[in-house]
C-alpha positions in Angstrom: 98.4 191.2 69.7 97.6 187.7 68.7 94.8 189.0 66.5 97.3 191.0 64.5 99.4 187.9 64.0 96.4 186.1 62.6 95.7 189.0 60.3 99.3 189.0 59.1 99.1 185.3 58.2 96.1 185.9 55.9 97.7 188.8 54.1 100.9 187.0 53.5 99.9 183.3 53.0 96.7 183.6 51.0 95.4 185.6 48.0 92.2 187.7 48.1 89.1 185.6 48.0 90.7 182.4 49.4 89.6 180.6 52.6 91.2 179.8 55.9 90.4 176.5 57.5 89.7 176.5 61.3 88.2 174.1 63.9 84.5 174.7 64.6 83.1 176.0 66.9 85.4 179.0 66.3 86.1 182.2 68.1 83.7 184.6 66.4 86.3 187.3 65.4 88.0 184.7 63.2 85.3 185.5 60.6 86.1 189.2 61.0 89.9 188.7 60.8 89.5 186.7 57.7 87.1 189.0 55.9 88.9 192.2 56.8 91.9 190.8 55.1 90.1 189.7 51.9 89.5 186.0 52.8 86.7 183.8 54.1 86.5 181.2 56.8 85.9 177.5 56.2 85.6 175.0 59.1 85.9 171.4 60.1 84.7 170.1 63.4 86.7 170.1 66.7 86.1 166.7 68.4 83.1 166.4 70.7 83.8 165.5 74.3 85.1 161.9 74.3 85.0 161.6 70.5 87.9 161.3 68.1 88.8 163.8 65.4 86.9 163.2 62.2 90.1 163.0 60.1 88.1 162.1 56.9 86.1 165.3 57.2 89.2 167.3 57.7 90.8 165.7 54.7 87.7 166.3 52.5 87.6 170.0 53.5 91.3 170.4 53.0 91.1 168.7 49.5 88.2 171.0 48.6 90.2 174.1 49.5 93.4 172.8 47.9 91.6 172.1 44.6 90.2 175.6 44.6 93.2 177.7 45.7 96.3 175.4 45.4 97.4 176.2 49.0 96.0 175.8 52.5 96.2 177.9 55.7 94.9 176.3 58.9 94.2 178.2 62.1 94.3 175.7 64.9 93.4 177.0 68.4 95.0 174.1 70.3 95.8 173.3 73.1 93.1 174.9 75.2 90.7 175.6 72.4 88.5 178.7 72.5 85.5 178.4 72.8 85.2 174.7 73.9 87.9 174.7 76.6 89.0 171.3 75.3 92.3 170.1 73.7 93.1 167.6 71.0 94.2 164.2 72.2 97.6 162.8 71.1 95.8 160.5 68.6 93.8 163.4 67.2 97.0 165.4 66.7 98.6 162.4 64.9 95.6 162.0 62.7 95.5 165.7 61.8 99.2 165.7 61.1 98.8 162.8 58.7 95.9 164.7 56.9 98.2 167.8 56.5 101.0 165.6 55.2 98.7 164.2 52.6 97.5 167.7 51.6 101.1 169.0 51.4 101.7 166.6 48.5 99.1 168.7 46.6 100.4 172.2 47.5 101.8 174.4 50.2 100.3 173.9 53.6 100.7 176.2 56.6 99.6 175.2 60.1 99.3 178.3 62.4 98.7 177.5 66.1 96.7 180.0 68.0 98.2 179.6 71.4 96.4 182.3 73.3 95.3 180.2 76.3 97.8 177.4 76.7 99.1 178.9 80.0 95.7 178.4 81.7 95.4 174.7 82.3 95.7 172.5 85.4 97.5 169.9 83.3 100.7 171.6 81.9 102.0 168.2 80.8 99.3 167.9 78.1 100.3 171.3 76.8 104.0 170.3 76.7 103.1 167.1 74.9 101.0 169.0 72.3 103.8 171.5 71.7 106.4 168.8 71.3 104.2 167.0 68.8 103.7 170.2 66.7 107.4 170.9 67.0 108.2 167.6 65.4 105.8 168.3 62.6 107.4 171.6 62.0 110.9 170.1 62.0 109.9 167.7 59.2 109.8 170.7 56.9 107.0 169.4 54.7 104.4 171.8 56.4 105.1 175.4 57.4 104.3 175.4 61.2 104.0 178.6 63.1 102.4 180.2 66.1 100.3 183.2 67.0 101.3 184.4 70.4 99.2 186.7 72.6 101.1 188.6 75.3 97.9 190.1 76.6 96.6 186.7 77.5 99.9 185.1 78.7 100.8 188.0 81.0 97.2 189.1 81.8 98.0 192.4 80.2 94.6 193.1 78.5 94.9 196.2 76.4 98.7 195.8 76.2 98.2 194.7 72.6 101.4 192.7 72.3 101.8 189.6 70.2 103.9 187.8 67.6 103.7 185.7 64.5 106.6 183.2 64.6 107.8 180.4 62.4 110.5 178.7 64.5 111.4 176.1 61.8 111.7 178.4 58.8 114.6 180.6 58.0 113.3 181.8 54.6 114.4 185.4 54.1 111.5 186.1 51.8 109.0 185.1 54.5 110.8 187.3 57.1 110.9 190.2 54.8 107.2 189.9 53.8 106.0 189.7 57.4 108.3 192.6 58.5 106.9 194.8 55.8 103.3 193.9 56.5 103.7 194.4 60.2 105.2 197.8 59.6 102.5 198.7 57.2 99.6 197.6 59.4 100.8 198.5 62.9 104.0 200.6 62.5 105.3 198.9 65.6 104.2 196.9 68.6 103.4 198.4 72.0 106.6 199.0 73.9 105.2 198.2 77.3 104.3 194.6 76.4 107.7 194.0 74.8 109.5 195.4 77.8 107.7 193.2 80.2 108.4 190.1 78.1 112.1 191.0 77.9 112.4 191.5 81.6 110.7 188.1 82.2 113.0 186.4 79.8 116.1 187.7 81.6 115.0 187.1 85.1 114.4 183.4 86.2 112.8 184.5 89.5 110.2 186.6 87.6 109.6 183.7 85.2 109.0 181.4 88.1 106.6 183.9 89.7 104.7 184.1 86.4 104.3 180.3 86.4 103.0 180.4 89.9 100.5 183.0 88.9 99.4 181.0 85.9 98.9 178.0 88.2 96.7 180.0 90.6 94.5 181.3 87.8 94.3 177.8 86.3 93.1 176.3 89.5 90.5 179.0 89.8 89.3 178.3 86.3 89.2 174.6 87.1 87.1 175.2 90.2 84.6 177.1 88.2 84.5 174.5 85.4 83.9 171.7 88.0 81.2 173.7 89.7 79.4 174.3 86.4 79.8 170.7 85.3 78.4 169.5 88.6 75.5 172.0 88.6 74.5 171.0 85.0 74.7 167.2 85.6 72.6 167.6 88.8 69.8 168.9 86.6 70.0 166.1 84.1 72.0 168.0 81.5 75.2 167.2 79.8 78.2 168.6 81.8 80.9 171.1 80.8 84.0 169.4 79.5 87.1 171.6 80.2 90.8 171.2 79.7 92.1 174.8 79.7 91.5 178.4 78.7 88.9 181.0 79.7 85.8 179.4 78.2 83.8 176.3 77.7 81.0 175.5 75.2 77.7 173.9 75.7 75.5 172.3 73.0 71.9 173.6 73.2 69.0 173.6 70.8 68.1 177.0 69.2 71.3 178.7 70.4 70.1 182.2 69.5 66.8 181.9 71.1 68.2 180.2 74.2 70.8 182.9 74.7 68.2 185.6 74.2 66.0 184.1 76.9 69.0 183.7 79.2 69.9 187.3 78.6 66.3 188.4 79.7 66.9 186.4 82.9 70.2 188.2 83.6 72.5 185.5 82.3 74.9 186.5 79.6 76.5 184.0 77.2 77.6 184.1 73.5 75.6 182.2 71.0 77.4 179.9 68.6 76.1 178.0 65.6 76.7 174.8 67.7 75.5 176.1 71.0 76.8 178.7 73.4 80.1 179.9 74.8 80.3 180.3 78.6 83.0 182.6 80.0 84.5 180.7 83.0 86.7 183.8 83.4 83.5 185.7 84.5 81.4 182.9 86.1 82.1 182.5 89.8 81.8 179.0 91.2 79.0 180.1 93.6 76.9 181.3 90.6 77.1 177.9 88.8 73.8 176.7 90.3 72.0 179.8 89.3 73.4 179.5 85.8 72.4 175.9 85.5 68.9 176.5 86.8 68.4 179.4 84.4 69.6 177.2 81.5 67.2 174.4 82.5 64.3 176.8 82.5 65.2 178.5 79.2 66.7 175.7 77.1 63.5 175.0 75.1 
């Protein structure tokens, strides 16, 4: 699926021992995907709620990697970032694009968009705006812009293991040949069921419209849960849960590992992050938001 696409990018765009740059907090398996393919993960911060992207920090980290390895691969899970549930603002995207243009003067730069969750948002216009901005960056030709697509997420086909690594603005035969050889060597071929469903959808406007309706229903459900959690947290004097899209949101807490362990003992299951904890809105019913917030209040210190 989309994980295979990320793995292919490391194998073909970096040398062993190099580092991938991603936005922290990151989806934990990013570390595994990088290390399994001979690389390591470096991070720069995703903006905090209401804050702007720290472009200077991104530039410093990019320059550090470029000086060491003479090339740069960026995994950017935007829009609908996992695990925060937030998205970059237009000004953030513009600032990041300028950072990448600067770095591209020093060596090859690839921006790979991890688009697993972009279908799950109650504001499709912000997704469309983000994709248009990234498309314009790709069309410039100074930076290699591609996307990792997850059919299992987009079509709610968990276990279907369908995905793609695409570079819409590059027609370089060597890149296509390298990716094709790697895909064959790693996976032999992609699951037929997922491909067949995707082809049927592409050929049938009525099915495509039905899928959009389904995405809208799931997005509204996720928004209801995010709002319930946000309200329950704020009612107890804690910071709320900022959410723009996707299956998750992230909360900043002190002692993440200890807090998550205490919550687990109380029957509340979350994923610890270096910066806090990931909460699965996909598994948290709105009616359970008060119980979650109260458990967090009691176990946060």
